[in-house]
N, C-alpha and C positions, 0 to 999 in steps of 0.2 A: 314414539311420540305422535300424538294426534294433531292434525292440522285443521285449521278453519278453512273450509272449502266452499262456503256459500257465496254467491254473487250478489252484489248490491249496486245501486246507482251511485251512492256516495259512501266514502270510507273516511273514518275519523280516527287518527292515531294520537294518543295523549301520553306525553311523558309527565307522569303525575308525581307531585311532591306534596309535602304537608301544607305549604303556604302558597306556592305557585305551581302552575302547570303550563306546558307548551302544547298547543293544539295545532294539528295539521289535518286538513281536509282535502281529499282528492276525489275526482270522478273516476269512472271505470276505465278511462283512457290514460290516467296518470296525470291529468292536468291539475295543478295545485290551485285550489279555490280559496283556501285560508291557511295562514301560517303565522301564528302570533302567540305571545306569552300573555297570561292573565292569572289573576288570583284563583286559587282552588276553591271556588264556591259554585253552587248550583245556579245562582243568579247570573254570574258572568258566563257560564257555559251555555245557559239557555239562550242568551242574546247571541252568542257566537254561532249556535247550531240552527237558529231560527230559519235561515234561508235554505237549509239543506236537509230538512226533516223527511223529505220524500225518499223512502227506501235507504235508510242510513244505518250503518253499523259502527259502534264505538269499540275501540280496542285499547288496552293498556297492560302494562306489566303487572305481575302478581306481587305487589309490595303491600306493606301493612295498611296503606290508606285507600285500598280499592273498594272497601265495603260501600261507601256512600255513592260511588260512581255506578256500581252495579245496581243499587237500589234506585238511583236516579233514572237509569235506563229502563228498569222494570216498570216503574210507575208511569212512564211515558210511552211504553210499548216500542222502545228502541232496541234493536238487536245489540247484544253486548258480548264481546269476546275477551276472556281473561287470558293473558299471555303467560306462558311458562318462562320465568325469569332465566333459569339456567339453560333453557332451550334456545334462547335468542342469541345465537352466536353472531348473527349479523350486526348486533349492537355491541356485545361485550368483547368480540375479537376484532373489531374494526380498528383501523389505525388512529382515527380521531373520533372522539365522542363528546357531545354536549347535548343540552336539552333540545335545542333546535334540530340537530341531526337525528337524535333518537326518536323524536315524534314523527319525523318524516320517514324514518326507517320502519317504525311500527305501522304507519299508514301503508307503506309499500308492501310490507309483508302480508297485511290483510288483503290488499288488492290483488296480489299475485298468488294468493292461497298458499303461502308458506309461513303462516302465522301459527306457532306452536301453542297449543291450548293447555291451560291449567284448569283445574276443576273449580267451577263457580259454586262454592258451598252455599246451601240454601239459607236464606235470611233467618228463618225461624229457629235454626239450631246453632247459628254462629256464636252467639253470646255464651251458650252453655259449653260449647267446645273450647272457647277461649278461657272460660272459668276453670274447666278441667285442666287445661295446660297451666294455668296460674296455680292450681292446687299442687301440681307436680313441682313447680318452682318453690312453693312454700315448704313442701316436704323436704326438698334438697337443703333449704336453709335450716330447717329443724335438724337435719342430720349433721350439718356442720356444727351446730351448737352442741349437740350430743358428743361429737368427737372432741370438741374443745373441753367439755366438762371431764371426759375421760382422761384427756391429756393432763388436766390440772391434778387429777388424782394421782397419776403416775409421777408427776413432777414433785408434788409436795408430800406424798405419803409413800411413794415407791410401789404402790399396788393399785389395782383397779377397784371400782366400787363392788361391794359384796353382792348387790342385786342390780338389775337393770333400772335405769332411771325412768322408765315408763310405769314402774310400780309406785303409785302415788303414796302409799303408806310408808314406803322406804324413803322417798324423796323428802317427806316431812321430817324425817329424823336427821337430816343433814344440816340443820341450822348451825351447829358448831363442829363441823367436820374437820376444819383446818384450824391450827393454832394461829397462823398468821392472819390478821384481820383483813388485809388486802386480798389475800388468796380466797378467803371466805366470801368477801364481797363479790369477787369475780364469779365464784360458784353460784352465789345468790342471783346474780344477773342472768346466768345461764338457766337457772331453774325458773326464773320469772318468764324468760323468753320462751322456753319450752312449754310452759303452762299456757301462754297466750297463743302459741302456734297450735297446740292441741285443741284449744277452744275454737280457733278460726277454722282449722281443718274439719272438725266435726260439723260446724255450721255449713261449710261449703259442700261437704260430702252428702249431707242430708238434702240440701237444695238440689244438687245434681241428680241424686237418685230419684227424687220426686219428679223432676222434669223428664228423666229417662223413661219412667213408666208411662208418661204421656206421649213421648215421641215414638218409642218402639219397644213396648214391653215384651213382645214375642222374641225378638232377637236377644234381649237380655236374658230371658229364661233359657233359650237354647245355648247361649254362651256359658252360662253357669252350670250347665249339665256336664261340662268337662271337669274332672276332678282337679282341684287346686286352683281353678279359675274363679276368683271371688268378685266382690262388688266393684272394686276399683279397676282391675284389669278389664272386666267386661265393659265398664263405662268408657274406658280409654279406647278400646277397640271399636265400640259402637260409634262414638263421636268422631273418631278420626277417619273412619270409612264412610260415615253417614248412612249409606245403604249399599248392600252387596250387589244390587241390580246395576250399579254404575260400572261394574267390572264384567265384561262379556265372557271372559275366560279366566280360569284359575291362574294362568301365567301372568295375566295383567295384574291380578290381585297381589300375588307374592312378589312381583317386581315392584309394585307400588309400596309394599311393606319392607322393601330392601332385604328380602330373604333369599335372593339369588345373587350370584356374582356376575356383574355385567362384563362383557368382553368386546374387544374390537378385532374383527377379522378382515383380511384382504387376501385375495388370491387363494382362498381355501386354507390360509394359515392364520393363527392367532398372532396379532401384532401388538397387543397391549390390553390393559384393563379399561373398562368403561368408567363413567362417573358414578361413584358409589353414593354421592349426595343427592342424586335424583331419586325422589321417593319420600316416604313419610317416616321421619326418625322416631316419632312417638309410637307408631305401630311396630317398628323394629325393636324398640325397647320392650314393648308389651309382650311380643312373642318370645323374646329372649328370656324374660321373667317367667313366662308360662312354661318354657322348656325346663327351666330349673325346678319349678313347682311340680311339673309332671314327673320328673325323676324322684321327687320326694314322695309322691302319693301313688305311683304306679310301679309295682315291682317288675312287671314284664317290660316296661319301658326302660327300667334300669339295666336289665339284662341285655336288651338290644343296644342300649347306649354303650355298655361295656365292650361289646363286640365292635362297635364303630370306633371306639377310642383306640383299640388295638390296630385297626386298619388306617384310620385317618388322623388320629391325635385328638386330644380333649376338646380343643376349641372348634375344630372342624366338625367333630361329632355333634357338639351342642348346636352348631349352626344348621346341620342337617335335620336334627330333631325339630328345631324351631320352624324350618321350612315345611316339614311334614305337618306340623300343627297348623301352619297357615293354610295349607291345602285342605286339611280337615275342617277348619272353621269355614272356609269358603263353601264347601259342599254341604255342610250342616245348614248354613244360612240360606243357601240357594234352594235346597230341597225342603227346608223346614223340618228337619229331623234332628233329634237330640244325639248326643255323643254315644257312639257304639264302640266300646273298648275292644271287643273282639275284631271288628273290622279295622280299627285303627292299628292294632298290632299285626294284623295280617298284611297290611300294606306298608308297614314301617320298615 
């Protein structure tokens, strides 16, 4: 966990919410200069910070409303620290918590250099990353509709559809698939929803692909040199990591991608597991999918995986392959070299 270690004359801790925020400002000695609640607007914050703009840093937890506060600080040349929500045990594990106490705690963590940092994602790529995540949610909803349509077929006909519902020519033949009019109406609703989801997904994917060529075309090209890694997975990896340069070591990268098992040790002995939720769940999903696709397209990888299954079991073997792919992606992007299957298998 990276901590904020810079010294300032004034420290501002904000417990931020959608409508209200609690602001606490201290000097370097811990003297409280301001402690009050106010609406979560730039105008109210500007008036509160006006007397303390000389060497000021603002800190808040990484919740969904932090974008405007980061941009506010950037446009006014104010230092900004984004706190890792799961790393702030001083807040979440304390006996009593409220907005007033939390803002004071955030301010003290900044002042004493124990403020755990989260990544301040660049403004120019945030909206595209959020749209990419929204696309995944839409895809999950589409999958639910497909499952429901298949369930209808089993219930009312005792068998599955003859072809996949993504085949448009086959879908058009299902106008009178069921004798029961209510069952048929339910199927028609599913077909209409699937058609709308497909239209929306196509629109979103084209827009994101166009933005990706503008943001980092080279990384996309390198990622797609891996057999089985297509447009969607490469876009997810690109926008979830932003840039490989933010990770100084491969260990930092695969830890962020949740590709290693965290542990707790004391006295030279393992005393428990770490927090598996610290990291990026979207990257973890992407590398899990990439591991499955690698087994489909790479015969040598299938042989290596088979040996791992005999030693570690199926689930552990797939996790090991996903972690190895994470290391491979790191060094590919770090050195700017495309995928080398021979080298990949030699280190696998």
